[in-house]
C-alpha positions in Angstrom: 132.8 9.3 -86.9 132.2 5.7 -85.8 128.6 4.9 -85.4 127.5 2.3 -82.9 123.9 0.9 -82.6 123.1 0.2 -78.9 120.3 -2.2 -79.2 121.6 -5.4 -77.5 124.5 -6.8 -75.5 127.3 -6.0 -78.0 126.2 -2.2 -78.3 125.7 -2.0 -74.5 129.2 -3.3 -73.9 130.7 -0.8 -76.4 129.0 2.2 -74.8 130.0 1.1 -71.4 133.6 0.7 -72.4 133.5 4.1 -74.1 132.1 5.6 -70.9 134.8 4.0 -68.8 137.6 5.5 -71.1 135.9 8.9 -71.3 135.6 9.2 -67.5 139.1 8.1 -67.0 140.4 10.8 -69.3 138.2 13.4 -67.6 139.4 12.2 -64.1 143.0 12.7 -65.4 142.4 16.4 -66.5 141.2 15.7 -69.9 137.8 16.9 -71.5 134.6 15.2 -72.6 132.2 16.6 -75.0 128.9 14.9 -75.6 126.2 16.2 -78.1 122.7 14.8 -77.6 119.6 14.5 -79.8 116.5 12.3 -79.7 113.9 11.0 -82.1 110.5 9.8 -81.5 107.6 8.6 -83.5 103.7 8.8 -83.3 102.0 7.1 -80.3 102.7 6.6 -76.6 106.4 5.7 -76.6 108.1 8.8 -75.4 111.5 8.0 -77.2 112.4 5.9 -80.1 116.1 6.7 -80.4 118.5 8.6 -78.3 121.7 9.8 -80.1 124.9 10.7 -78.1 128.1 11.9 -80.0 131.0 11.5 -77.8 134.4 13.2 -78.1 137.1 12.5 -75.7 140.1 14.7 -74.9 139.7 17.1 -77.9 140.5 14.5 -80.5 138.5 14.2 -83.7 137.8 10.6 -83.0 134.1 10.7 -82.2 131.8 7.8 -81.5 128.1 8.4 -82.1 126.0 5.9 -80.1 122.4 5.3 -81.3 120.5 4.0 -78.4 117.3 2.1 -79.3 114.7 3.1 -76.9 111.5 1.2 -78.1 112.6 -1.9 -76.0 113.8 -0.3 -72.8 117.6 -0.4 -72.6 119.3 -2.2 -69.6 119.7 -0.3 -66.3 123.5 -0.2 -67.0 123.0 1.5 -70.5 120.6 4.1 -69.0 123.2 4.8 -66.2 125.8 5.3 -68.8 123.6 7.8 -70.7 122.9 9.6 -67.4 126.6 9.9 -66.7 127.3 11.4 -70.2 124.3 13.7 -70.0 124.6 15.0 -66.5 128.0 16.7 -65.8 129.2 16.5 -62.1 129.9 20.3 -62.4 127.6 22.9 -64.0 130.3 25.4 -63.9 131.5 27.0 -67.1 135.0 25.8 -66.3 133.9 22.2 -66.3 135.7 20.0 -68.7 132.5 17.9 -69.3 130.4 19.7 -71.8 127.0 18.6 -73.1 125.8 20.1 -76.3 122.1 20.2 -77.1 119.9 22.2 -79.7 116.6 23.5 -78.4 116.1 20.5 -76.1 112.8 21.3 -74.3 110.9 18.4 -75.9 113.9 16.0 -75.8 114.4 16.7 -72.1 110.7 15.8 -71.2 110.8 12.7 -73.4 114.2 11.5 -71.7 112.5 11.9 -68.4 109.4 10.1 -69.4 111.5 7.2 -70.8 113.7 6.9 -67.7 117.0 8.2 -69.3 117.0 11.2 -67.0 115.7 11.3 -63.4 112.5 13.2 -62.5 114.3 16.0 -60.6 115.4 17.2 -64.1 111.9 18.1 -65.0 111.4 21.8 -65.5 115.2 22.5 -65.6 116.7 24.8 -68.1 119.7 23.6 -70.2 122.2 25.5 -68.2 120.9 24.3 -64.9 121.9 20.8 -66.1 125.2 22.1 -67.4 124.1 21.9 -70.9 125.0 24.2 -73.8 121.9 25.1 -76.0 123.7 25.6 -79.4 120.6 27.5 -80.6 120.9 30.1 -78.0 124.6 30.8 -78.8 125.2 34.3 -80.5 126.1 33.4 -83.9 124.4 36.4 -85.6 121.7 34.3 -87.0 118.7 35.7 -85.2 117.1 34.8 -81.8 116.2 31.2 -82.6 117.8 29.8 -85.8 117.2 26.2 -86.9 119.9 23.6 -86.9 120.0 23.6 -90.6 120.7 27.3 -90.8 123.5 27.1 -88.0 125.1 24.3 -89.9 124.9 26.1 -93.2 126.4 29.3 -91.7 129.1 27.9 -89.4 130.3 24.8 -91.4 129.2 25.8 -95.0 127.4 22.5 -95.3 123.7 21.4 -95.9 122.0 19.4 -93.2 119.3 17.4 -94.8 116.3 17.3 -92.3 113.9 15.2 -94.4 114.3 12.2 -92.1 113.3 14.3 -89.1 109.6 13.5 -89.6 109.9 10.0 -90.6 108.4 7.2 -88.4 111.0 6.3 -85.9 108.9 3.7 -84.2 109.3 1.2 -87.2 112.1 -1.2 -87.1 114.4 -1.8 -88.6 115.4 1.8 -89.1 116.5 2.6 -92.7 120.1 3.5 -93.5 118.9 7.1 -94.3 117.5 7.4 -90.7 120.7 5.9 -89.1 122.8 8.5 -91.1 120.5 11.3 -90.3 120.4 10.4 -86.6 124.2 10.1 -86.3 124.8 13.4 -88.2 122.1 15.3 -86.3 124.1 14.8 -83.0 127.6 14.8 -84.3 127.2 18.2 -86.2 126.8 19.9 -82.9 130.4 18.9 -82.0 131.5 20.3 -85.3 129.6 23.6 -85.0 131.1 24.1 -81.4 134.8 23.5 -82.2 
């Protein structure tokens, strides 16, 4: 996967261009899969980092966008995030799929930070057109952790040590960036 940090004009231009390509493919009958995760640290800031892994047209060419949230992103970047996260159709036949993993806290924090509109508050993932991968029947019990799902489905170990690191400190370490990208991208792999 290509990992792109969105923390300035260059990253904002890349995520905007990727969205334009993705939605053009979708409009022409192709598919779009987006996997989402979010990180936050201690304190009042609702989100420190938003991760969107984007796969267009069923290709294995995935881009993972790491959107820095401590300094509020531009309106244009927030709009792109909303477009990626809110499919126009919530029908199972939709070609725009959003994959999440136990997103209750992420959802509330995305609303508080302005990524998602207030009307999303109290919504269940399926009401937003999202697939909660934790809820898929994979024979792993009622609420397996992501590490267990990745181990069983992909035969790989997902190191979760960075999950509890301080996401409010900048610059983020390479280990945090790697973890953040993988935490979103693995959902695309699990749901192939």
